[in-house]
PDB file of N, CA, C and O in Angstrom, chain B, residues numbered from 101:
ATOM      1  N   UNK B 101       0.829  -1.190   0.000  1.00  0.00           N
ATOM      2  CA  UNK B 101       0.000   0.000   0.000  1.00  0.00           C
ATOM      3  C   UNK B 101       0.871   1.251   0.000  1.00  0.00           C
ATOM      4  O   UNK B 101       0.559   2.231  -0.676  1.00  0.00           O
ATOM      5  N   UNK B 102       1.954   1.213   0.754  1.00  0.00           N
ATOM      6  CA  UNK B 102       2.826   2.379   0.826  1.00  0.00           C
ATOM      7  C   UNK B 102       3.440   2.683  -0.538  1.00  0.00           C
ATOM      8  O   UNK B 102       3.628   3.847  -0.891  1.00  0.00           O
ATOM      9  N   UNK B 103       3.750   1.640  -1.303  1.00  0.00           N
ATOM     10  CA  UNK B 103       4.320   1.808  -2.635  1.00  0.00           C
ATOM     11  C   UNK B 103       3.340   2.531  -3.542  1.00  0.00           C
ATOM     12  O   UNK B 103       3.753   3.330  -4.382  1.00  0.00           O
ATOM     13  N   UNK B 104       2.058   2.267  -3.391  1.00  0.00           N
ATOM     14  CA  UNK B 104       1.037   2.959  -4.176  1.00  0.00           C
ATOM     15  C   UNK B 104       1.071   4.459  -3.891  1.00  0.00           C
ATOM     16  O   UNK B 104       1.024   5.268  -4.817  1.00  0.00           O
ATOM     17  N   UNK B 105       1.152   4.831  -2.611  1.00  0.00           N
ATOM     18  CA  UNK B 105       1.208   6.249  -2.246  1.00  0.00           C
ATOM     19  C   UNK B 105       2.470   6.906  -2.792  1.00  0.00           C
ATOM     20  O   UNK B 105       2.432   8.047  -3.254  1.00  0.00           O
ATOM     21  N   UNK B 106       3.581   6.190  -2.740  1.00  0.00           N
ATOM     22  CA  UNK B 106       4.848   6.729  -3.233  1.00  0.00           C
ATOM     23  C   UNK B 106       4.762   6.998  -4.736  1.00  0.00           C
ATOM     24  O   UNK B 106       5.202   8.045  -5.210  1.00  0.00           O
ATOM     25  N   UNK B 107       4.196   6.055  -5.475  1.00  0.00           N
ATOM     26  CA  UNK B 107       4.029   6.221  -6.913  1.00  0.00           C
ATOM     27  C   UNK B 107       3.114   7.398  -7.212  1.00  0.00           C
ATOM     28  O   UNK B 107       3.390   8.188  -8.115  1.00  0.00           O
ATOM     29  N   UNK B 108       2.040   7.517  -6.468  1.00  0.00           N
ATOM     30  CA  UNK B 108       1.099   8.623  -6.659  1.00  0.00           C
ATOM     31  C   UNK B 108       1.770   9.960  -6.357  1.00  0.00           C
ATOM     32  O   UNK B 108       1.558  10.937  -7.075  1.00  0.00           O
ATOM     33  N   UNK B 109       2.577  10.009  -5.298  1.00  0.00           N
ATOM     34  CA  UNK B 109       3.296  11.245  -4.975  1.00  0.00           C
ATOM     35  C   UNK B 109       4.271  11.624  -6.081  1.00  0.00           C
ATOM     36  O   UNK B 109       4.417  12.806  -6.392  1.00  0.00           O
ATOM     37  N   UNK B 110       4.934  10.651  -6.675  1.00  0.00           N
ATOM     38  CA  UNK B 110       5.840  10.939  -7.793  1.00  0.00           C
ATOM     39  C   UNK B 110       5.091  11.567  -8.964  1.00  0.00           C
ATOM     40  O   UNK B 110       5.566  12.529  -9.567  1.00  0.00           O
ATOM     41  N   UNK B 111       3.920  11.020  -9.283  1.00  0.00           N
ATOM     42  CA  UNK B 111       3.113  11.568 -10.376  1.00  0.00           C
ATOM     43  C   UNK B 111       2.680  12.996 -10.068  1.00  0.00           C
ATOM     44  O   UNK B 111       2.775  13.879 -10.921  1.00  0.00           O
ATOM     45  N   UNK B 112       2.209  13.216  -8.856  1.00  0.00           N
ATOM     46  CA  UNK B 112       1.736  14.548  -8.469  1.00  0.00           C
ATOM     47  C   UNK B 112       2.876  15.553  -8.442  1.00  0.00           C
ATOM     48  O   UNK B 112       2.696  16.710  -8.822  1.00  0.00           O
ATOM     49  N   UNK B 113       4.040  15.121  -8.000  1.00  0.00           N
ATOM     50  CA  UNK B 113       5.213  15.994  -8.000  1.00  0.00           C
ATOM     51  C   UNK B 113       5.548  16.425  -9.413  1.00  0.00           C
ATOM     52  O   UNK B 113       5.869  17.589  -9.654  1.00  0.00           O
ATOM     53  N   UNK B 114       5.474  15.494 -10.343  1.00  0.00           N
ATOM     54  CA  UNK B 114       5.756  15.807 -11.744  1.00  0.00           C
ATOM     55  C   UNK B 114       4.728  16.806 -12.286  1.00  0.00           C
ATOM     56  O   UNK B 114       5.090  17.738 -13.004  1.00  0.00           O
ATOM     57  N   UNK B 115       3.446  16.615 -11.944  1.00  0.00           N
ATOM     58  CA  UNK B 115       2.403  17.547 -12.388  1.00  0.00           C
ATOM     59  C   UNK B 115       2.667  18.951 -11.866  1.00  0.00           C
ATOM     60  O   UNK B 115       2.535  19.927 -12.605  1.00  0.00           O
ATOM     61  N   UNK B 116       3.041  19.058 -10.594  1.00  0.00           N
ATOM     62  CA  UNK B 116       3.293  20.373  -9.996  1.00  0.00           C
ATOM     63  C   UNK B 116       4.515  21.018 -10.627  1.00  0.00           C
ATOM     64  O   UNK B 116       4.520  22.224 -10.871  1.00  0.00           O
ATOM     65  N   UNK B 117       5.552  20.231 -10.895  1.00  0.00           N
ATOM     66  CA  UNK B 117       6.746  20.780 -11.540  1.00  0.00           C
ATOM     67  C   UNK B 117       6.411  21.348 -12.914  1.00  0.00           C
ATOM     68  O   UNK B 117       6.985  22.360 -13.318  1.00  0.00           O
ATOM     69  N   UNK B 118       5.494  20.714 -13.635  1.00  0.00           N
ATOM     70  CA  UNK B 118       5.082  21.224 -14.943  1.00  0.00           C
ATOM     71  C   UNK B 118       4.375  22.570 -14.804  1.00  0.00           C
ATOM     72  O   UNK B 118       4.505  23.431 -15.674  1.00  0.00           O
ATOM     73  N   UNK B 119       3.633  22.755 -13.721  1.00  0.00           N
ATOM     74  CA  UNK B 119       2.946  24.031 -13.489  1.00  0.00           C
ATOM     75  C   UNK B 119       3.906  25.109 -13.008  1.00  0.00           C
ATOM     76  O   UNK B 119       3.614  26.299 -13.119  1.00  0.00           O
ATOM     77  N   UNK B 120       5.040  24.701 -12.478  1.00  0.00           N
ATOM     78  CA  UNK B 120       5.994  25.599 -11.854  1.00  0.00           C
ATOM     79  C   UNK B 120       6.906  26.264 -12.878  1.00  0.00           C
ATOM     80  O   UNK B 120       7.652  27.179 -12.529  1.00  0.00           O
ATOM     81  N   UNK B 121       6.863  25.825 -14.130  1.00  0.00           N
ATOM     82  CA  UNK B 121       7.720  26.381 -15.166  1.00  0.00           C
ATOM     83  C   UNK B 121       7.426  27.869 -15.294  1.00  0.00           C
ATOM     84  O   UNK B 121       6.264  28.271 -15.354  1.00  0.00           O
ATOM     85  N   UNK B 122       8.485  28.696 -15.337  1.00  0.00           N
ATOM     86  CA  UNK B 122       8.253  30.148 -15.366  1.00  0.00           C
ATOM     87  C   UNK B 122       7.644  30.617 -16.680  1.00  0.00           C
ATOM     88  O   UNK B 122       8.354  30.874 -17.652  1.00  0.00           O
ATOM     89  N   UNK B 123       6.359  30.720 -16.694  1.00  0.00           N
ATOM     90  CA  UNK B 123       5.612  31.262 -17.826  1.00  0.00           C
ATOM     91  C   UNK B 123       4.313  31.811 -17.270  1.00  0.00           C
ATOM     92  O   UNK B 123       3.911  31.450 -16.164  1.00  0.00           O
ATOM     93  N   UNK B 124       3.659  32.672 -18.015  1.00  0.00           N
ATOM     94  CA  UNK B 124       2.405  33.237 -17.493  1.00  0.00           C
ATOM     95  C   UNK B 124       1.387  32.139 -17.210  1.00  0.00           C
ATOM     96  O   UNK B 124       1.031  31.360 -18.094  1.00  0.00           O
ATOM     97  N   UNK B 125       0.936  32.093 -15.991  1.00  0.00           N
ATOM     98  CA  UNK B 125      -0.028  31.064 -15.606  1.00  0.00           C
ATOM     99  C   UNK B 125      -1.435  31.623 -15.699  1.00  0.00           C
ATOM    100  O   UNK B 125      -1.693  32.770 -15.334  1.00  0.00           O
ATOM    101  N   UNK B 126      -2.317  30.811 -16.184  1.00  0.00           N
ATOM    102  CA  UNK B 126      -3.717  31.201 -16.260  1.00  0.00           C
ATOM    103  C   UNK B 126      -4.492  30.659 -15.087  1.00  0.00           C
ATOM    104  O   UNK B 126      -3.940  29.998 -14.209  1.00  0.00           O
ATOM    105  N   UNK B 127      -5.769  30.944 -15.081  1.00  0.00           N
ATOM    106  CA  UNK B 127      -6.634  30.474 -13.997  1.00  0.00           C
ATOM    107  C   UNK B 127      -6.734  28.953 -14.003  1.00  0.00           C
ATOM    108  O   UNK B 127      -6.889  28.335 -12.950  1.00  0.00           O
ATOM    109  N   UNK B 128      -6.645  28.350 -15.184  1.00  0.00           N
ATOM    110  CA  UNK B 128      -6.750  26.888 -15.242  1.00  0.00           C
ATOM    111  C   UNK B 128      -5.550  26.235 -14.568  1.00  0.00           C
ATOM    112  O   UNK B 128      -5.696  25.211 -13.901  1.00  0.00           O
ATOM    113  N   UNK B 129      -4.346  26.827 -14.739  1.00  0.00           N
ATOM    114  CA  UNK B 129      -3.163  26.284 -14.075  1.00  0.00           C
ATOM    115  C   UNK B 129      -3.281  26.410 -12.561  1.00  0.00           C
ATOM    116  O   UNK B 129      -2.879  25.510 -11.823  1.00  0.00           O
ATOM    117  N   UNK B 130      -3.829  27.517 -12.107  1.00  0.00           N
ATOM    118  CA  UNK B 130      -4.001  27.705 -10.667  1.00  0.00           C
ATOM    119  C   UNK B 130      -5.011  26.698 -10.114  1.00  0.00           C
ATOM    120  O   UNK B 130      -4.818  26.141  -9.033  1.00  0.00           O
ATOM    121  N   UNK B 131      -6.079  26.476 -10.859  1.00  0.00           N
ATOM    122  CA  UNK B 131      -7.078  25.495 -10.429  1.00  0.00           C
ATOM    123  C   UNK B 131      -6.476  24.094 -10.424  1.00  0.00           C
ATOM    124  O   UNK B 131      -6.763  23.297  -9.531  1.00  0.00           O
ATOM    125  N   UNK B 132      -5.648  23.793 -11.411  1.00  0.00           N
ATOM    126  CA  UNK B 132      -5.003  22.480 -11.466  1.00  0.00           C
ATOM    127  C   UNK B 132      -4.032  22.309 -10.300  1.00  0.00           C
ATOM    128  O   UNK B 132      -3.934  21.226  -9.724  1.00  0.00           O
ATOM    129  N   UNK B 133      -3.306  23.394  -9.947  1.00  0.00           N
ATOM    130  CA  UNK B 133      -2.398  23.331  -8.799  1.00  0.00           C
ATOM    131  C   UNK B 133      -3.169  23.056  -7.520  1.00  0.00           C
ATOM    132  O   UNK B 133      -2.750  22.231  -6.709  1.00  0.00           O
ATOM    133  N   UNK B 134      -4.275  23.726  -7.334  1.00  0.00           N
ATOM    134  CA  UNK B 134      -5.070  23.542  -6.121  1.00  0.00           C
ATOM    135  C   UNK B 134      -5.600  22.108  -6.049  1.00  0.00           C
ATOM    136  O   UNK B 134      -5.589  21.495  -4.981  1.00  0.00           O
ATOM    137  N   UNK B 135      -6.059  21.577  -7.174  1.00  0.00           N
ATOM    138  CA  UNK B 135      -6.558  20.196  -7.191  1.00  0.00           C
ATOM    139  C   UNK B 135      -5.430  19.209  -6.887  1.00  0.00           C
ATOM    140  O   UNK B 135      -5.619  18.252  -6.136  1.00  0.00           O
ATOM    141  N   UNK B 136      -4.264  19.448  -7.472  1.00  0.00           N
ATOM    142  CA  UNK B 136      -3.116  18.564  -7.231  1.00  0.00           C
ATOM    143  C   UNK B 136      -2.666  18.661  -5.783  1.00  0.00           C
ATOM    144  O   UNK B 136      -2.324  17.653  -5.164  1.00  0.00           O
ATOM    145  N   UNK B 137      -2.667  19.865  -5.248  1.00  0.00           N
ATOM    146  CA  UNK B 137      -2.286  20.070  -3.848  1.00  0.00           C
ATOM    147  C   UNK B 137      -3.238  19.313  -2.921  1.00  0.00           C
ATOM    148  O   UNK B 137      -2.803  18.741  -1.922  1.00  0.00           O
ATOM    149  N   UNK B 138      -4.524  19.308  -3.245  1.00  0.00           N
ATOM    150  CA  UNK B 138      -5.499  18.570  -2.433  1.00  0.00           C
ATOM    151  C   UNK B 138      -5.219  17.071  -2.471  1.00  0.00           C
ATOM    152  O   UNK B 138      -5.367  16.385  -1.460  1.00  0.00           O
ATOM    153  N   UNK B 139      -4.816  16.560  -3.632  1.00  0.00           N
ATOM    154  CA  UNK B 139      -4.469  15.135  -3.726  1.00  0.00           C
ATOM    155  C   UNK B 139      -3.253  14.820  -2.859  1.00  0.00           C
ATOM    156  O   UNK B 139      -3.213  13.798  -2.174  1.00  0.00           O
ATOM    157  N   UNK B 140      -2.264  15.712  -2.900  1.00  0.00           N
ATOM    158  CA  UNK B 140      -1.072  15.533  -2.070  1.00  0.00           C
ATOM    159  C   UNK B 140      -1.462  15.553  -0.593  1.00  0.00           C
ATOM    160  O   UNK B 140      -0.974  14.740   0.192  1.00  0.00           O
ATOM    161  N   UNK B 141      -2.337  16.477  -0.218  1.00  0.00           N
ATOM    162  CA  UNK B 141      -2.790  16.555   1.177  1.00  0.00           C
ATOM    163  C   UNK B 141      -3.509  15.270   1.603  1.00  0.00           C
ATOM    164  O   UNK B 141      -3.321  14.797   2.724  1.00  0.00           O
ATOM    165  N   UNK B 142      -4.325  14.711   0.717  1.00  0.00           N
ATOM    166  CA  UNK B 142      -5.013  13.457   1.045  1.00  0.00           C
ATOM    167  C   UNK B 142      -4.018  12.339   1.328  1.00  0.00           C
ATOM    168  O   UNK B 142      -4.183  11.579   2.283  1.00  0.00           O
ATOM    169  N   UNK B 143      -2.983  12.240   0.493  1.00  0.00           N
ATOM    170  CA  UNK B 143      -1.981  11.189   0.683  1.00  0.00           C
ATOM    171  C   UNK B 143      -1.195  11.424   1.968  1.00  0.00           C
ATOM    172  O   UNK B 143      -0.964  10.489   2.735  1.00  0.00           O
ATOM    173  N   UNK B 144      -0.784  12.665   2.207  1.00  0.00           N
ATOM    174  CA  UNK B 144      -0.021  12.969   3.424  1.00  0.00           C
ATOM    175  C   UNK B 144      -0.864  12.723   4.676  1.00  0.00           C
ATOM    176  O   UNK B 144      -0.344  12.282   5.702  1.00  0.00           O
ATOM    177  N   UNK B 145      -2.156  13.005   4.591  1.00  0.00           N
ATOM    178  CA  UNK B 145      -3.049  12.764   5.721  1.00  0.00           C
ATOM    179  C   UNK B 145      -3.120  11.273   6.035  1.00  0.00           C
ATOM    180  O   UNK B 145      -3.108  10.880   7.201  1.00  0.00           O
ATOM    181  N   UNK B 146      -3.193  10.437   4.983  1.00  0.00           N
ATOM    182  CA  UNK B 146      -3.256   8.986   5.187  1.00  0.00           C
ATOM    183  C   UNK B 146      -1.932   8.440   5.709  1.00  0.00           C
ATOM    184  O   UNK B 146      -1.918   7.530   6.539  1.00  0.00           O
ATOM    185  N   UNK B 147      -0.823   8.990   5.228  1.00  0.00           N
ATOM    186  CA  UNK B 147       0.487   8.484   5.631  1.00  0.00           C
ATOM    187  C   UNK B 147       0.901   8.965   7.019  1.00  0.00           C
ATOM    188  O   UNK B 147       1.382   8.176   7.832  1.00  0.00           O
ATOM    189  N   UNK B 148       0.717  10.261   7.293  1.00  0.00           N
ATOM    190  CA  UNK B 148       1.281  10.858   8.512  1.00  0.00           C
ATOM    191  C   UNK B 148       0.255  11.482   9.448  1.00  0.00           C
ATOM    192  O   UNK B 148       0.564  11.716  10.616  1.00  0.00           O
ATOM    193  N   UNK B 149      -0.949  11.756   8.975  1.00  0.00           N
ATOM    194  CA  UNK B 149      -1.956  12.405   9.809  1.00  0.00           C
ATOM    195  C   UNK B 149      -1.941  13.913   9.642  1.00  0.00           C
ATOM    196  O   UNK B 149      -0.991  14.486   9.109  1.00  0.00           O
ATOM    197  N   UNK B 150      -3.012  14.545  10.108  1.00  0.00           N
ATOM    198  CA  UNK B 150      -3.169  16.000   9.943  1.00  0.00           C
ATOM    199  C   UNK B 150      -2.219  16.810  10.814  1.00  0.00           C
ATOM    200  O   UNK B 150      -1.991  17.988  10.540  1.00  0.00           O
ATOM    201  N   UNK B 151      -1.671  16.216  11.837  1.00  0.00           N
ATOM    202  CA  UNK B 151      -0.794  16.972  12.731  1.00  0.00           C
ATOM    203  C   UNK B 151       0.671  16.898  12.304  1.00  0.00           C
ATOM    204  O   UNK B 151       1.535  17.493  12.946  1.00  0.00           O
ATOM    205  N   UNK B 152       0.948  16.179  11.235  1.00  0.00           N
ATOM    206  CA  UNK B 152       2.337  16.047  10.801  1.00  0.00           C
ATOM    207  C   UNK B 152       2.855  17.354  10.215  1.00  0.00           C
ATOM    208  O   UNK B 152       2.098  18.178   9.701  1.00  0.00           O
ATOM    209  N   UNK B 153       4.131  17.510  10.308  1.00  0.00           N
ATOM    210  CA  UNK B 153       4.791  18.709   9.790  1.00  0.00           C
ATOM    211  C   UNK B 153       4.594  18.824   8.278  1.00  0.00           C
ATOM    212  O   UNK B 153       4.318  19.909   7.765  1.00  0.00           O
ATOM    213  N   UNK B 154       4.735  17.709   7.570  1.00  0.00           N
ATOM    214  CA  UNK B 154       4.596  17.713   6.116  1.00  0.00           C
ATOM    215  C   UNK B 154       3.202  18.169   5.702  1.00  0.00           C
ATOM    216  O   UNK B 154       3.060  18.996   4.801  1.00  0.00           O
ATOM    217  N   UNK B 155       2.176  17.637   6.354  1.00  0.00           N
ATOM    218  CA  UNK B 155       0.797  18.000   6.036  1.00  0.00           C
ATOM    219  C   UNK B 155       0.561  19.491   6.271  1.00  0.00           C
ATOM    220  O   UNK B 155      -0.017  20.177   5.427  1.00  0.00           O
ATOM    221  N   UNK B 156       1.013  19.984   7.421  1.00  0.00           N
ATOM    222  CA  UNK B 156       0.770  21.390   7.751  1.00  0.00           C
ATOM    223  C   UNK B 156       1.487  22.338   6.797  1.00  0.00           C
ATOM    224  O   UNK B 156       0.934  23.373   6.424  1.00  0.00           O
ATOM    225  N   UNK B 157       2.707  22.000   6.401  1.00  0.00           N
ATOM    226  CA  UNK B 157       3.458  22.862   5.481  1.00  0.00           C
ATOM    227  C   UNK B 157       2.746  22.953   4.135  1.00  0.00           C
ATOM    228  O   UNK B 157       2.582  24.042   3.586  1.00  0.00           O
ATOM    229  N   UNK B 158       2.323  21.807   3.606  1.00  0.00           N
ATOM    230  CA  UNK B 158       1.643  21.814   2.306  1.00  0.00           C
ATOM    231  C   UNK B 158       0.304  22.539   2.401  1.00  0.00           C
ATOM    232  O   UNK B 158      -0.071  23.278   1.491  1.00  0.00           O
ATOM    233  N   UNK B 159      -0.411  22.331   3.498  1.00  0.00           N
ATOM    234  CA  UNK B 159      -1.718  22.968   3.657  1.00  0.00           C
ATOM    235  C   UNK B 159      -1.603  24.491   3.703  1.00  0.00           C
ATOM    236  O   UNK B 159      -2.455  25.191   3.156  1.00  0.00           O
ATOM    237  N   UNK B 160      -0.562  25.006   4.347  1.00  0.00           N
ATOM    238  CA  UNK B 160      -0.435  26.455   4.521  1.00  0.00           C
ATOM    239  C   UNK B 160       0.222  27.172   3.349  1.00  0.00           C
ATOM    240  O   UNK B 160       0.132  28.397   3.261  1.00  0.00           O
ATOM    241  N   UNK B 161       0.874  26.457   2.455  1.00  0.00           N
ATOM    242  CA  UNK B 161       1.611  27.124   1.385  1.00  0.00           C
ATOM    243  C   UNK B 161       0.758  27.337   0.138  1.00  0.00           C
ATOM    244  O   UNK B 161      -0.205  26.613  -0.114  1.00  0.00           O
ATOM    245  N   UNK B 162       1.137  28.337  -0.621  1.00  0.00           N
ATOM    246  CA  UNK B 162       0.539  28.587  -1.935  1.00  0.00           C
ATOM    247  C   UNK B 162       1.605  28.478  -3.015  1.00  0.00           C
ATOM    248  O   UNK B 162       1.369  28.840  -4.168  1.00  0.00           O
ATOM    249  N   UNK B 163       2.761  27.985  -2.645  1.00  0.00           N
ATOM    250  CA  UNK B 163       3.895  27.908  -3.551  1.00  0.00           C
ATOM    251  C   UNK B 163       4.069  26.492  -4.101  1.00  0.00           C
ATOM    252  O   UNK B 163       4.233  25.544  -3.332  1.00  0.00           O
ATOM    253  N   UNK B 164       4.034  26.346  -5.423  1.00  0.00           N
ATOM    254  CA  UNK B 164       4.296  25.031  -6.010  1.00  0.00           C
ATOM    255  C   UNK B 164       5.689  24.501  -5.642  1.00  0.00           C
ATOM    256  O   UNK B 164       5.871  23.296  -5.472  1.00  0.00           O
ATOM    257  N   UNK B 165       6.661  25.397  -5.521  1.00  0.00           N
ATOM    258  CA  UNK B 165       8.025  24.972  -5.186  1.00  0.00           C
ATOM    259  C   UNK B 165       8.066  24.304  -3.814  1.00  0.00           C
ATOM    260  O   UNK B 165       8.754  23.300  -3.633  1.00  0.00           O
ATOM    261  N   UNK B 166       7.345  24.847  -2.866  1.00  0.00           N
ATOM    262  CA  UNK B 166       7.327  24.278  -1.522  1.00  0.00           C
ATOM    263  C   UNK B 166       6.661  22.910  -1.513  1.00  0.00           C
ATOM    264  O   UNK B 166       7.133  21.992  -0.843  1.00  0.00           O
ATOM    265  N   UNK B 167       5.574  22.770  -2.248  1.00  0.00           N
ATOM    266  CA  UNK B 167       4.892  21.475  -2.320  1.00  0.00           C
ATOM    267  C   UNK B 167       5.820  20.434  -2.935  1.00  0.00           C
ATOM    268  O   UNK B 167       5.899  19.307  -2.446  1.00  0.00           O
ATOM    269  N   UNK B 168       6.522  20.804  -4.003  1.00  0.00           N
ATOM    270  CA  UNK B 168       7.462  19.881  -4.642  1.00  0.00           C
ATOM    271  C   UNK B 168       8.571  19.484  -3.670  1.00  0.00           C
ATOM    272  O   UNK B 168       8.955  18.316  -3.616  1.00  0.00           O
ATOM    273  N   UNK B 169       9.086  20.442  -2.905  1.00  0.00           N
ATOM    274  CA  UNK B 169      10.145  20.137  -1.938  1.00  0.00           C
ATOM    275  C   UNK B 169       9.663  19.155  -0.873  1.00  0.00           C
ATOM    276  O   UNK B 169      10.387  18.229  -0.510  1.00  0.00           O
ATOM    277  N   UNK B 170       8.453  19.350  -0.377  1.00  0.00           N
ATOM    278  CA  UNK B 170       7.916  18.450   0.644  1.00  0.00           C
ATOM    279  C   UNK B 170       7.718  17.054   0.059  1.00  0.00           C
ATOM    280  O   UNK B 170       8.070  16.060   0.694  1.00  0.00           O
ATOM    281  N   UNK B 171       7.162  16.976  -1.136  1.00  0.00           N
ATOM    282  CA  UNK B 171       6.942  15.671  -1.772  1.00  0.00           C
ATOM    283  C   UNK B 171       8.273  14.963  -2.005  1.00  0.00           C
ATOM    284  O   UNK B 171       8.395  13.766  -1.744  1.00  0.00           O
ATOM    285  N   UNK B 172       9.263  15.694  -2.491  1.00  0.00           N
ATOM    286  CA  UNK B 172      10.584  15.092  -2.706  1.00  0.00           C
ATOM    287  C   UNK B 172      11.199  14.623  -1.394  1.00  0.00           C
ATOM    288  O   UNK B 172      11.854  13.581  -1.354  1.00  0.00           O
ATOM    289  N   UNK B 173      10.995  15.379  -0.325  1.00  0.00           N
ATOM    290  CA  UNK B 173      11.489  14.989   0.997  1.00  0.00           C
ATOM    291  C   UNK B 173      10.844  13.675   1.444  1.00  0.00           C
ATOM    292  O   UNK B 173      11.530  12.783   1.943  1.00  0.00           O
ATOM    293  N   UNK B 174       9.539  13.561   1.267  1.00  0.00           N
ATOM    294  CA  UNK B 174       8.822  12.345   1.664  1.00  0.00           C
ATOM    295  C   UNK B 174       9.313  11.155   0.846  1.00  0.00           C
ATOM    296  O   UNK B 174       9.501  10.065   1.386  1.00  0.00           O
ATOM    297  N   UNK B 175       9.521  11.357  -0.441  1.00  0.00           N
ATOM    298  CA  UNK B 175       9.986  10.269  -1.309  1.00  0.00           C
ATOM    299  C   UNK B 175      11.400   9.842  -0.913  1.00  0.00           C
ATOM    300  O   UNK B 175      11.691   8.648  -0.827  1.00  0.00           O
ATOM    301  N   UNK B 176      12.284  10.825  -0.672  1.00  0.00           N
ATOM    302  CA  UNK B 176      13.657  10.492  -0.260  1.00  0.00           C
ATOM    303  C   UNK B 176      13.667   9.741   1.059  1.00  0.00           C
ATOM    304  O   UNK B 176      14.411   8.775   1.229  1.00  0.00           O
ATOM    305  N   UNK B 177      12.837  10.189   1.990  1.00  0.00           N
ATOM    306  CA  UNK B 177      12.779   9.530   3.295  1.00  0.00           C
ATOM    307  C   UNK B 177      12.255   8.105   3.151  1.00  0.00           C
ATOM    308  O   UNK B 177      12.714   7.203   3.851  1.00  0.00           O
ATOM    309  N   UNK B 178      11.299   7.898   2.251  1.00  0.00           N
ATOM    310  CA  UNK B 178      10.785   6.539   2.048  1.00  0.00           C
ATOM    311  C   UNK B 178      11.846   5.660   1.395  1.00  0.00           C
ATOM    312  O   UNK B 178      11.917   4.463   1.673  1.00  0.00           O
ATOM    313  N   UNK B 179      12.670   6.247   0.527  1.00  0.00           N
ATOM    314  CA  UNK B 179      13.765   5.476  -0.074  1.00  0.00           C
ATOM    315  C   UNK B 179      14.769   5.048   0.989  1.00  0.00           C
ATOM    316  O   UNK B 179      15.288   3.933   0.941  1.00  0.00           O
ATOM    317  N   UNK B 180      15.043   5.927   1.944  1.00  0.00           N
ATOM    318  CA  UNK B 180      16.002   5.614   3.004  1.00  0.00           C
ATOM    319  C   UNK B 180      15.478   4.523   3.933  1.00  0.00           C
ATOM    320  O   UNK B 180      16.263   3.787   4.532  1.00  0.00           O
ATOM    321  N   UNK B 181      14.154   4.416   4.056  1.00  0.00           N
ATOM    322  CA  UNK B 181      13.547   3.438   4.956  1.00  0.00           C
ATOM    323  C   UNK B 181      13.088   2.177   4.235  1.00  0.00           C
ATOM    324  O   UNK B 181      12.375   1.355   4.810  1.00  0.00           O
ATOM    325  N   UNK B 182      13.495   2.022   2.975  1.00  0.00           N
ATOM    326  CA  UNK B 182      13.066   0.841   2.225  1.00  0.00           C
ATOM    327  C   UNK B 182      13.771  -0.398   2.764  1.00  0.00           C
ATOM    328  O   UNK B 182      14.849  -0.294   3.349  1.00  0.00           O
ATOM    329  N   UNK B 183      13.170  -1.566   2.571  1.00  0.00           N
ATOM    330  CA  UNK B 183      13.792  -2.818   3.063  1.00  0.00           C
ATOM    331  C   UNK B 183      15.175  -3.060   2.451  1.00  0.00           C
ATOM    332  O   UNK B 183      16.058  -3.596   3.122  1.00  0.00           O
ATOM    333  N   UNK B 184      15.372  -2.676   1.198  1.00  0.00           N
ATOM    334  CA  UNK B 184      16.678  -2.874   0.564  1.00  0.00           C
ATOM    335  C   UNK B 184      17.762  -2.065   1.267  1.00  0.00           C
ATOM    336  O   UNK B 184      18.861  -2.570   1.497  1.00  0.00           O
ATOM    337  N   UNK B 185      17.466  -0.824   1.606  1.00  0.00           N
ATOM    338  CA  UNK B 185      18.425   0.034   2.290  1.00  0.00           C
ATOM    339  C   UNK B 185      18.722  -0.502   3.679  1.00  0.00           C
ATOM    340  O   UNK B 185      19.874  -0.516   4.112  1.00  0.00           O
ATOM    341  N   UNK B 186      17.688  -0.940   4.373  1.00  0.00           N
ATOM    342  CA  UNK B 186      17.887  -1.469   5.722  1.00  0.00           C
ATOM    343  C   UNK B 186      18.755  -2.722   5.693  1.00  0.00           C
ATOM    344  O   UNK B 186      19.606  -2.911   6.562  1.00  0.00           O
ATOM    345  N   UNK B 187      18.542  -3.577   4.697  1.00  0.00           N
ATOM    346  CA  UNK B 187      19.336  -4.799   4.591  1.00  0.00           C
ATOM    347  C   UNK B 187      20.792  -4.473   4.332  1.00  0.00           C
ATOM    348  O   UNK B 187      21.678  -5.135   4.872  1.00  0.00           O
ATOM    349  N   UNK B 188      21.051  -3.476   3.523  1.00  0.00           N
ATOM    350  CA  UNK B 188      22.430  -3.074   3.228  1.00  0.00           C
ATOM    351  C   UNK B 188      23.077  -2.482   4.463  1.00  0.00           C
ATOM    352  O   UNK B 188      24.260  -2.714   4.711  1.00  0.00           O
ATOM    353  N   UNK B 189      22.324  -1.722   5.243  1.00  0.00           N
ATOM    354  CA  UNK B 189      22.887  -1.084   6.432  1.00  0.00           C
ATOM    355  C   UNK B 189      23.139  -2.056   7.578  1.00  0.00           C
ATOM    356  O   UNK B 189      23.897  -1.740   8.495  1.00  0.00           O
ATOM    357  N   UNK B 190      22.523  -3.222   7.544  1.00  0.00           N
ATOM    358  CA  UNK B 190      22.727  -4.195   8.616  1.00  0.00           C
ATOM    359  C   UNK B 190      24.032  -4.854   8.397  1.00  0.00           C
ATOM    360  O   UNK B 190      24.426  -5.719   9.179  1.00  0.00           O
TER     361      UNK B 190
END
C-alpha cells in the first residue's frame, strides 16, 4: 500500500513541476495546482496524519516549489527506509 502512495506522490510531484515552469499562468493552471495540492494533502493525511509537519506545510503554502520540496522529501525519506536500504545497512 505504501508503494502505491509513493508512486502517486511521484506523479503529483511531476504535475506540480510542470505548473511551476516560469511562464504566465492562467486560472486553469491555478485550479489544477489547487486540485493537485489537495491530492497531495489526502496522501499525506493517510500516511502521517493531519498533525504532521509535512501536512501542515503543504496545507499552509501557496507555492508550487514548496509542495514539490515536501513531496521530494517524503519520497527520499521513504527510499532511506526501504527494506533494501535497511538490509544493506545491517
